[in-house]
N, C-alpha and C positions, 0 to 999 in steps of 0.2 A: 504494500500500500504506500502511496506517495502523496506528498503535498507540494504543489507548485507554489512556492513562496513569493513569486513575483511575476505577474503577468498583466499586461495592460489590455484587458478585454473590452474596453470601451472604444477602441480604435475602429475607424471605418473599415479596416481590413476584415472585420468579423460581422459587418452589418447584415450581410446576406445569408450567412450560414452559421450563426452563433450556436443554434441548437445542435447542429451536426458536430461542431467543434467540441461542445461540452459532452456530447454522447461519446465521441471518441476518447475523450479524457477519462470518462467513467469506465469505459471498456478497458482502458490501459491500467486501471487501478489507481487513478488520481482521486483521492478522497475530497480534497479541498483545494481551492484556488484563492490566493490573496491578490487583490487588485489595488495597486497603489495609484493615487491620483497624481497629476503633475501640475494642474492648475486648479482654480476654484471650480470651473465648469466640469473638468474631468473628475474632480473629487466628488461632485454631486452625482455624476454618471456612475462612478464606482459604487456609491451607496445605492443607487437605483438597481444596479445588477445584484448587489448583496440582498436587497429586499426581494428581488424576483426569484433568486436561487438560494436555497438553504445552505449549499456547500460553498458559496462564495462569500468572502469577507473583504471589507474595504479599508483602505488607508486614505488619509486626506492630507494635502499639503501642496507646496509649490516646489517644483523641480528647480535646480539652480539656473537652468536656461530661462526660466520664467520669473526670476527674482525681481526683475525691474517692474513687474506687474503686481507685486505683492504689497499693496498699500496697507496702511494700518487697518482700514475697514475690512479689507479682504482677509487679513490675518485674524481679525476678530471672528469673521465668519468661519474660517478654518477651525477655530477653537470651538465654536458652536456646533459645527458639523461633527466634531470629534465626540460629541455626547451621544451620537446615534449608537444603539446597541450592537450594530454590526460593524462599527469602526473599531479596528484592532490596533492601529498605530498611526503615528504622524509620519507621512512620507508620500511621495519620495522627495526627500530633502537632501541638501548637501552642497558640494562645491564642484564646479567643472571649469578648470583653468585651461582646458584644451581648446574649446570653442569660444569661451568668453562671450556667449550670447548676451549675458548681463554683466555689467561692470563688477569687478571682483569685490569692491567694497560693499556693493549692494548684496552680492551673494553671501558674503560673510555676515552681514547684518541680518538678512532673512533667515539664514541657517541658524544663527544663534536665537533669534526670536521664536523660531519654530521648535527648537529644542526646549526652550523655556515653556512653550505651550505644552509640550509632552510632559515636562516635569510637573507643571500645575495639574495636568490631567492624569498623572501617573500612568502614562502610556509609553510603549517603546517607540523607537524611531527606525525608519528605513532610510539608509544613507547611500547616496550616490557620490562617488568621488573619482575624479579623473584628472590626473596630473596635479593633484592637490592633497595627496595623502598626508604629508606632514602637517599641513595647515588644518585639515579635518581632525586629525588625531589631537592636535594641540587644543583646539576649541572644545572638543568633547571632553578631554581630560580636565580642562578648567571647569567646565560646567558640572561634571560628575563630582569633582572635589568640592565644589560649592554647594551641592545638593546631594550628599551621600545617601539620603533617604529615598531618593527617586527609585521607584520600582521595588522597594523593600517589602511592600505589601502585595506584590504581584504573585501570580501562581507559582508555586514552588517554595515560597517562604515557609520555613519551619519543617520542610519535608526532606531536607538534605539536598534538594535540587536547587540549581542557581536561579536567582531572580534576574532574568535577562533584561538589559536596557535597550537592546536594539540589534540591528544587523547592518553590516556594510555589504551591500549587495554587489554582485558581479565584481568581486574584489580581486584586484591584480597586485596587491602588495606582497611584501616579503613575509617569510615565516616569522621573523622577529616582529614585524608590524602586526601580524595576526596575533601573536602572543600578547602584545601590548593591549590589543582590543579584548582578548579573552580575560585579561586581568581586570579590565574595567566593566566586565559583564556583557560584552558584545559577542555576537556570532559573526561569521562571514558566510556568504553564500555564493554558489557557482552555477552558471548556466552552461550553454553549449560550448563556451570557450574551452572547456576541458577536453573536448573532442578534436580541437583544431590541431593540425600538425605542428609539432615542436612548441606547443603552448607552454610558456614559462610557469604557469600556475600549477602544472603537474608536479614540479619539483617542490614547490611550496607545500602542496598537499601531502607529499610523501614525508615532509618534515613535521607537519602539524597533526596528521591523522584526520579522522572524520568525526571525532566525538563532538566538536564544536562548530559544525557546519550545517548549512541547509542547501537544498537544491532548488533550482528555479529554471524558468525558460526565458524570462524577460521578453515574452511574446509581445508583439509580433517580430521582435528582433532576434539576432544571434541564433538562428536555427543550427542545430548540431549537425556534424557529419553523420550521414551522407546527404543531408537536406540543405546544406549551405546555399544561400541565395533564394530560398523559398520562404514563404510566410511561416513563421514559427507558431506553435500552439501548445497548450498545456500537456497534451498526450505525449509530446516529445521529451518530457522530463525523464521518462524512463530511459532514454538514451544517455542522459547525463548519469543516471544511477548505474547503468551498465558499464560506462567508462570508469567510474569511480570504483566499482566492484573489481574491475580489471587491475586498477592501480593498487588496490589494497588486498588483492588476492582473497576476496570474499564474494558474497552473493549480492545481486541487486536488492534482494529482499532485506538483507542486513543494512545496506545503505538506506533503503526506504524507511526501515523501522527507526533508525537513529535520527535521520534528518527530519522525519515526520514528528517524532517525539520532541525534537528541538523546536520545530515550528509551533507545535501545540503549546509548549511552555512559553515561548516568546509572545505569541499572539493571544494566548488564553483561549484557544480553540478547544471545545469539548470533544 
């Protein structure tokens, strides 16, 4: 059984065959799909999908590409949307210094303000970082230090299981950067990039193991081999699990069990 921890199912790519896409996911053993918003409008759309389908959950927030549109009133609405019972995280938020579609100072401000929303709401965060890992780690470390109680009453508290604060999705950082995140209560997640030829994340994975990771598709992007160049969809998360099973000399089911358990703990999915 698998959980696709990151899929943008509100995209036009699925407008004509969403039912078929979800059926294929169910047939592949995908129990749940987490749909992160990227703008105010898509955050609302993620919630609509979560209301329509029991196995879909939503996240709300502004992607760093959209930081220049994150006005004070828009961020207040993100916080209000986060009160919906099917909203499980603030995301997709973070920093992207590769494209710089929004000025970096605005990205940093909006990232920090959305983390503070998550802290107030005691929700985890879903983080995008591209060519900005040191800056992202530094900001998260500062805010975690300032609010050590964040997520301490989350699922897992008192059970011996961790109280996760969030996930750095599609993470391309080093093993040492992963360990820094683990020490602060964060997971990392991996999509189809693990199947790409000579992918550097494979060596990172060999060093960190799979105990603190999740799997995702980042649909409709990053379709795994042998589907590169095609529209991605949640059923393909099993190809990620199969590759990880190969890396760790275990079974896809073992990968699915561990990563799904992590997703359930992080997002509070029953």
